[in-house]
C-alpha positions in Angstrom: 0.0 0.0 0.0 1.5 3.3 -1.0 1.8 6.2 1.5 -0.5 8.3 -0.7 -3.4 5.8 -0.6 -3.0 5.0 3.1 -5.9 6.0 5.3 -5.2 7.2 8.8 -5.9 4.5 11.4 -8.6 4.9 14.0 -7.5 4.7 17.6 -8.8 1.1 17.8 -7.0 0.0 14.7 -3.7 1.7 15.7 -4.0 0.0 19.1 -4.6 -3.4 17.4 -1.7 -2.9 15.1 0.6 -1.9 18.0 -0.5 -4.9 20.0 0.0 -7.3 17.1 3.5 -6.0 16.6 4.3 -6.3 20.3 3.1 -9.9 20.3 5.4 -10.7 17.4 8.4 -9.0 19.1 7.7 -10.9 22.3 7.8 -14.1 20.2 11.1 -13.1 18.6 12.6 -12.4 22.0 11.3 -15.8 23.2 13.6 -17.5 20.8 16.4 -16.3 23.0 14.9 -16.2 26.5 12.1 -18.7 26.1 9.6 -16.9 28.4 8.2 -13.9 26.6 6.2 -16.1 24.2 3.9 -16.9 27.1 3.3 -13.2 27.7 2.7 -12.8 23.9 0.1 -15.6 23.7 -1.7 -14.4 26.8 -1.8 -10.9 25.2 -3.1 -12.4 21.9 -5.9 -14.3 23.7 -6.9 -11.3 25.8 -7.0 -8.9 22.8 -8.5 -11.4 20.2 -12.1 -10.4 20.8 -11.2 -6.7 20.5 -10.0 -7.2 16.9 -12.8 -9.5 15.6 -13.7 -8.4 12.1 -10.7 -6.3 11.5 -7.5 -6.7 9.5 -5.7 -7.6 12.6 -7.8 -10.6 13.6 -5.7 -12.9 11.4 -2.6 -11.7 13.2 -3.8 -12.7 16.6 -5.1 -16.1 15.2 -1.6 -16.6 13.6 0.2 -15.7 16.9 -1.9 -18.2 18.9 -1.4 -20.9 16.3 2.4 -20.3 16.1 2.6 -20.5 19.9 0.8 -23.9 20.2 2.5 -25.5 17.2 5.9 -24.4 18.4 5.2 -25.7 22.0 3.9 -29.1 20.8 6.8 -29.3 18.3 9.4 -28.6 20.9 7.8 -31.2 23.3 8.3 -33.8 20.5 11.7 -32.5 19.2 13.6 -32.0 22.4 13.4 -35.6 23.6 14.3 -36.7 20.1 17.6 -34.8 20.5 18.9 -37.9 22.4 18.6 -39.8 19.1 20.0 -36.9 17.0 16.9 -36.5 14.8 15.6 -33.8 17.3 18.3 -31.3 16.4 17.1 -30.7 12.8 13.5 -30.6 14.1 14.4 -27.9 16.6 16.2 -26.0 14.0 13.2 -26.3 11.6 10.9 -25.1 14.3 13.0 -22.0 15.0 13.2 -21.2 11.2 9.4 -21.6 10.9 8.7 -19.4 13.9 11.1 -16.7 12.6 9.4 -16.8 9.2 5.9 -16.6 10.5 6.8 -13.9 13.0 8.7 -11.7 10.6 6.0 -12.1 8.0 3.4 -11.1 10.6 5.4 -8.0 11.7 5.8 -6.8 8.1 2.1 -7.3 7.3 1.0 -5.7 10.5 3.2 -2.6 9.9 1.7 -2.4 6.4 -1.9 -2.7 7.8 -2.5 -6.0 5.9 -4.0 -9.2 7.3 -1.6 -12.1 8.0 -3.5 -14.6 5.7 
């Protein structure tokens, strides 16, 4: 979307965009510290009803989906590290989370839905 055709955001849309970006940044930080994703998913669940029917609804759905898939994937992959196959799985999960999160940040900044 070009700057000339961009409409000013309402206060609610601006808040939703900011919250979506914060959730994504918490997820990226969690790849290092492991804890901020929990804060991010709680924030996504709390704010999800506020963004129903907006462009940002898909961002919160994506954030919740990424959290649960990553958690379940890690619960499977980490024990498999004892038989080596877990290491590439953990790596793949990290790459997948980075991709989905960066894509989400870029689309949220642009005011576009995730999907």
